[in-house]
C-alpha positions as CSV (number, residue, x, y, z in Angstrom):
1,M,-37.1,-2.4,6.4
2,E,-34.4,-3.2,3.8
3,I,-31.4,-5.3,4.8
4,R,-28.2,-5.8,2.9
5,I,-25.0,-7.7,3.7
6,G,-21.5,-7.2,2.4
7,N,-18.2,-9.0,2.7
8,G,-14.7,-7.5,2.7
9,Y,-11.2,-9.0,2.6
10,D,-7.8,-7.4,2.8
11,V,-4.2,-8.3,3.2
12,H,-1.1,-6.4,4.1
13,A,2.5,-7.4,4.3
14,L,4.5,-7.0,7.6
15,A,7.8,-5.2,7.9
16,E,10.0,-4.3,10.9
17,G,10.0,-0.8,12.3
18,L,6.5,0.1,11.1
19,P,3.5,0.9,13.4
20,M,0.8,-1.8,13.6
21,W,-2.7,-0.4,13.6
22,L,-5.7,-2.8,13.8
23,G,-9.3,-1.9,14.3
24,G,-8.3,1.7,15.0
25,V,-6.0,0.7,17.8
26,R,-2.2,0.9,18.0
27,I,-0.9,-2.6,18.7
28,P,2.6,-2.9,20.4
29,S,4.7,-4.9,17.9
30,E,8.1,-4.9,16.3
31,T,6.5,-5.1,12.9
32,G,3.8,-3.2,11.2
33,F,1.9,-3.0,7.9
34,V,3.4,-2.0,4.6
35,A,0.8,0.4,3.1
36,H,0.0,3.7,1.5
37,S,-2.2,4.7,4.5
38,D,-1.7,3.6,8.1
39,G,-2.2,0.0,6.9
40,D,-5.1,-0.8,9.2
41,V,-6.1,-4.0,7.4
42,A,-9.1,-4.6,9.7
43,I,-10.7,-1.2,8.9
44,H,-9.9,-1.7,5.2
45,A,-11.7,-5.0,5.1
46,L,-14.6,-3.5,7.0
47,C,-14.9,-0.5,4.6
48,D,-15.0,-3.0,1.7
49,A,-17.8,-4.9,3.5
50,L,-19.8,-1.8,4.0
51,L,-19.3,-0.6,0.5
52,G,-20.0,-4.1,-0.9
53,A,-23.4,-4.2,0.8
54,L,-24.5,-1.3,-1.4
55,A,-22.5,-2.3,-4.5
56,L,-20.4,0.9,-4.2
57,G,-17.0,-0.7,-5.1
58,D,-14.1,-0.8,-2.7
59,I,-11.8,1.6,-0.8
60,G,-9.2,1.4,-3.5
61,H,-11.7,3.0,-5.8
62,L,-12.7,5.7,-3.3
63,F,-9.3,6.3,-1.7
64,P,-6.7,5.3,-4.3
65,D,-3.1,4.5,-3.1
66,T,-1.9,6.6,-6.0
67,S,-3.2,9.8,-4.3
68,D,-1.1,11.9,-2.0
69,E,-4.3,12.9,-0.3
70,W,-4.5,9.5,1.4
71,K,-0.8,8.9,2.1
72,G,-0.4,8.0,5.7
73,V,-4.1,8.6,6.5
74,D,-5.6,7.3,9.7
75,S,-7.9,4.6,8.5
76,K,-10.6,5.6,11.0
77,I,-11.0,8.7,8.7
78,L,-11.7,6.4,5.8
79,L,-14.2,4.4,7.8
80,A,-16.0,7.6,8.9
81,K,-16.2,8.7,5.2
82,V,-17.6,5.3,4.2
83,V,-20.3,5.5,6.9
84,A,-21.2,9.0,5.8
85,I,-21.6,7.8,2.2
86,L,-24.0,5.1,3.5
87,E,-25.9,7.6,5.6
88,E,-26.2,10.0,2.6
89,K,-27.9,7.1,0.7
90,G,-30.3,6.5,3.7
91,W,-28.6,3.4,5.1
92,R,-27.1,2.8,8.5
93,V,-24.7,0.1,9.9
94,G,-26.5,-2.7,11.7
95,N,-23.6,-4.8,12.8
96,A,-20.1,-5.9,11.7
97,D,-18.1,-9.1,12.2
98,I,-14.4,-9.1,11.7
99,T,-11.9,-12.0,11.7
100,I,-8.2,-11.2,11.8
101,A,-5.6,-13.8,11.0
102,L,-2.2,-12.8,12.4
103,Q,0.5,-15.1,13.9
104,R,1.8,-12.6,16.3
105,P,1.5,-10.5,18.4
106,K,-1.4,-11.9,20.3
107,L,-4.5,-9.7,19.9
108,A,-6.8,-10.9,22.7
109,P,-5.7,-8.0,25.0
110,H,-6.8,-5.5,22.3
111,I,-10.1,-6.9,21.1
112,L,-12.4,-4.8,23.4
113,S,-10.6,-1.6,22.5
114,M,-10.9,-2.4,18.8
115,R,-14.7,-3.2,19.2
116,E,-15.2,0.1,21.1
117,T,-13.2,2.2,18.7
118,L,-14.9,0.8,15.5
119,A,-18.3,1.1,17.1
120,G,-17.6,4.7,18.0
121,V,-16.6,5.6,14.4
122,M,-19.6,3.8,13.0
123,G,-22.0,5.2,15.6
124,I,-23.3,1.9,16.8
125,P,-23.1,0.0,20.1
126,A,-19.9,-2.0,20.8
127,D,-22.0,-5.1,21.2
128,A,-22.9,-4.8,17.5
129,V,-19.2,-5.1,16.5
130,S,-17.5,-8.5,16.7
131,V,-13.7,-8.8,16.4
132,K,-12.1,-12.2,16.5
133,A,-8.4,-13.1,16.1
134,T,-6.8,-16.3,15.0
135,T,-3.4,-17.6,13.9
136,T,-2.9,-20.0,11.0
137,E,-1.0,-22.5,13.0
138,R,2.2,-21.3,11.3
139,L,0.9,-22.2,7.9
140,G,1.1,-19.9,4.8
141,F,2.3,-16.3,4.7
142,V,0.4,-15.4,7.9
143,G,2.0,-18.3,9.7
144,R,5.5,-17.3,8.5
145,C,4.8,-13.7,10.0
146,E,5.0,-12.2,6.5
147,G,1.5,-10.6,6.6
148,C,-2.0,-10.3,8.0
149,E,-5.3,-11.1,6.4
150,V,-8.8,-10.0,7.5
151,W,-12.3,-10.9,6.6
152,A,-15.2,-8.7,7.4
153,T,-19.0,-9.0,7.1
154,A,-21.3,-6.0,7.6
155,L,-25.1,-5.7,7.7
156,V,-26.6,-2.4,6.6
157,L,-30.2,-1.3,7.2
158,R,-32.7,1.2,5.7
159,D,-36.1,1.9,7.3
C-alpha cells in the first residue's frame, strides 16, 4: 500500500452581509467570506491538501477565480471533483484533519455537521474527518474579525 500526505492552507477576508460557509455547512453569522466561489475556506484548504498529496497543484490552478464557470460555486462541488481526480489516479482519501481559526462566531455547535458533510462528499466515515476550531485570542487579522484561516492535512492511500 502506498501512502501520501498533503497539507493545505487558505485564508478569506470577512465582510458583512455575505453568507458564511465552512466545511460545507451554512453558519449563522452577520459576516461571510469574500470570494469568487462560496468562500468555504475549510473546503479550499482541504482540496489543496488532497491535491498536494499527489503533487497536483492547488484549487486555484484547477478552478481559477478568473473563470465565470466557478463564480459562486458550492465548494462541495470542488471537493467532489478533487476526490474524483484522486480516484481516477487510483488513490482514495484515508483521513483528513482540519483546523479553523476564526474569532467569531463560535463553531463548536457546527463541528459534527461539518465532519459528516465533508465525509459524505469524500466517501469516507465521519470518524476519519477531524474538524477543530480555535480563536487567535484577539491577535492578528483573525482576532480583529477581519478574516479566517484554515490548515488542512489529508492522507491518501493506494492499494
